C-alpha positions as CSV (number, residue, x, y, z in Angstrom):
1,X,0.0,0.0,0.0
2,X,1.3,3.5,-0.9
3,X,2.0,5.9,2.0
4,X,-1.2,8.3,1.8
5,X,-1.6,11.6,3.4
6,X,-5.1,13.4,3.5
7,X,-5.0,17.3,3.4
8,X,-8.3,19.1,3.6
9,X,-9.8,22.6,4.1
10,X,-13.2,22.9,5.9
11,X,-15.2,25.8,7.2
12,X,-18.4,23.9,8.4
13,X,-16.6,20.5,9.1
14,X,-18.4,18.8,6.4
15,X,-15.2,18.3,4.5
16,X,-13.5,17.3,7.8
17,X,-16.1,14.6,8.2
18,X,-15.5,13.4,4.6
19,X,-11.7,13.4,5.1
20,X,-12.1,11.3,8.2
21,X,-14.5,8.9,6.6
22,X,-12.0,8.4,3.8
23,X,-9.2,7.8,6.3
24,X,-11.3,5.3,8.1
25,X,-12.0,3.3,4.9
26,X,-8.3,3.3,4.0
27,X,-7.3,2.3,7.6
28,X,-5.1,5.5,8.0
29,X,-3.9,6.8,11.3
30,X,-5.0,10.2,12.5
31,X,-1.6,11.7,12.1
32,X,-1.9,11.1,8.3
33,X,-5.0,13.4,8.2
34,X,-4.1,17.2,8.0
35,X,-6.3,20.3,8.2
36,X,-4.5,22.8,5.9
37,X,-5.3,25.5,8.4
38,X,-2.5,24.4,10.5
39,X,-0.5,22.0,8.4
40,X,3.1,22.4,7.2
41,X,3.2,21.8,3.4
42,X,6.6,20.2,3.7
43,X,4.8,17.3,5.5
44,X,3.6,16.2,2.1
45,X,7.1,15.1,1.1
46,X,6.8,11.9,3.1
47,X,3.9,10.6,1.1
48,X,3.5,8.8,-2.2
49,X,-0.1,9.8,-2.7
50,X,-1.8,13.0,-1.4
51,X,-5.7,13.0,-1.2
52,X,-6.6,16.7,-1.3
53,X,-10.0,17.8,-0.3
54,X,-11.8,21.3,-0.3
55,X,-15.4,22.6,0.1
56,X,-16.3,25.2,-2.5
57,X,-17.8,28.5,-1.4
58,X,-19.6,31.4,-3.1
59,X,-19.4,31.2,-6.9
60,X,-16.8,28.5,-7.1
61,X,-14.2,29.8,-4.6
62,X,-11.6,27.8,-2.8
63,X,-12.0,27.2,0.9
64,X,-10.2,30.0,2.8
65,X,-7.6,27.9,4.5
66,X,-6.3,26.7,1.1
67,X,-5.4,30.3,0.2
68,X,-2.2,30.2,2.4
69,X,-1.4,26.4,2.1
70,X,-1.8,26.1,-1.7
71,X,0.9,28.6,-2.8
72,X,3.3,26.9,-0.5
73,X,2.4,23.4,-1.7
74,X,2.8,24.4,-5.3
75,X,6.4,25.5,-4.9
76,X,7.3,22.0,-3.9
77,X,8.6,19.3,-6.3
78,X,5.9,16.6,-6.3
79,X,7.4,14.4,-9.0
80,X,6.5,10.9,-8.7
81,X,3.6,11.6,-6.4
82,X,-0.1,10.9,-7.1
83,X,-2.7,13.3,-6.3
84,X,-6.4,12.5,-5.9
85,X,-9.0,15.1,-5.3
86,X,-12.2,15.2,-3.2
87,X,-14.6,18.0,-2.4
88,X,-17.8,19.2,-1.1
89,X,-20.3,21.5,-2.9
90,X,-23.9,22.2,-3.3
91,X,-25.3,21.1,-6.7
92,X,-28.7,22.7,-5.9
93,X,-27.9,26.2,-4.9
94,X,-24.6,26.4,-6.9
95,X,-25.3,24.1,-9.8
96,X,-23.2,26.1,-12.1
97,X,-19.9,26.2,-10.0
98,X,-20.2,22.6,-8.4
99,X,-17.1,21.7,-6.5
100,X,-15.1,24.3,-8.6
101,X,-12.5,24.6,-5.8
102,X,-11.0,21.2,-6.9
103,X,-10.3,22.5,-10.4
104,X,-8.5,25.5,-8.7
105,X,-6.3,23.0,-6.8
106,X,-5.6,21.0,-9.8
107,X,-4.7,24.0,-11.9
108,X,-2.4,25.4,-9.1
109,X,-0.6,22.0,-8.8
110,X,-0.4,21.1,-12.4
111,X,3.3,22.2,-12.7
112,X,4.6,20.3,-9.7
113,X,5.4,17.1,-11.4
114,X,2.6,15.1,-9.7
115,X,0.2,12.9,-11.6
116,X,-3.5,13.3,-11.0
117,X,-5.6,10.1,-10.4
118,X,-9.1,9.4,-9.2
119,X,-11.2,10.5,-12.1
120,X,-15.0,9.5,-11.9
121,X,-17.9,9.3,-14.2
122,X,-20.4,12.2,-14.0
123,X,-23.4,9.8,-14.2
124,X,-25.8,10.2,-11.4
125,X,-24.7,13.7,-10.5
126,X,-27.1,16.6,-10.8
127,X,-25.4,19.9,-11.6
128,X,-25.6,22.4,-14.5
129,X,-21.8,23.1,-14.8
130,X,-18.5,22.4,-13.2
131,X,-14.9,23.2,-13.8
132,X,-14.2,19.7,-12.5
133,X,-15.3,18.0,-15.7
134,X,-12.5,17.2,-18.2
135,X,-12.9,14.9,-21.2
136,X,-16.2,13.6,-20.0
137,X,-14.9,12.6,-16.5
138,X,-14.9,14.3,-13.2
139,X,-11.4,15.1,-11.8
140,X,-12.2,13.7,-8.5
141,X,-15.0,12.7,-5.9
142,X,-17.5,15.5,-5.8
143,X,-19.7,15.2,-2.7
144,X,-23.0,17.0,-2.1
145,X,-24.0,16.4,1.5
146,X,-26.7,19.0,1.4
147,X,-28.7,17.3,-1.4
148,X,-27.4,13.9,-2.0
149,X,-25.9,12.5,1.1
150,X,-27.4,9.2,0.4
151,X,-24.9,9.0,-2.4
152,X,-21.8,9.9,-0.4
153,X,-20.5,6.4,0.7
154,X,-21.0,4.9,-2.7
155,X,-19.2,7.8,-4.3
156,X,-16.2,7.6,-1.9
157,X,-16.1,3.8,-2.6
158,X,-16.2,4.3,-6.3
159,X,-13.5,7.0,-6.2
160,X,-11.2,4.9,-4.0
161,X,-11.5,1.9,-6.2
162,X,-10.6,4.0,-9.2
163,X,-6.9,4.3,-8.3
164,X,-4.6,1.8,-6.8
165,X,-3.7,2.6,-3.2
């Protein structure tokens, strides 16, 4: 099994809950789960795979704590590492910017040498638009706890099975 670190930003603890659920499904210890509000980006160097999670705010904005963490992470050489993205959004009220924060994270880290894994089919999702769709696939696991919480566990399981860990 690859050494996995989970990094997340959360304002209302929904993404915290999702990060902890993912960690539990993977059997990860609590010290491999980091809230980016107080995490040192240099800690990412010890992992082969990074699972990065963020909620989306307003009209597609990145969760606030990522604003400090992401610029530091993007200066690192992440060559050889895999990154998988997960995030929370509201496909009802913000159907045209659903989980767009994940697209921002991917864009910012695209020049770090890491490879992105964990793409998923958009089948079963209800949104009008998202920057998280590329070539007919979602760039990660998009979660809508406000409107589709009954889909969350299946979506996480499908996402985790989409990449070797």
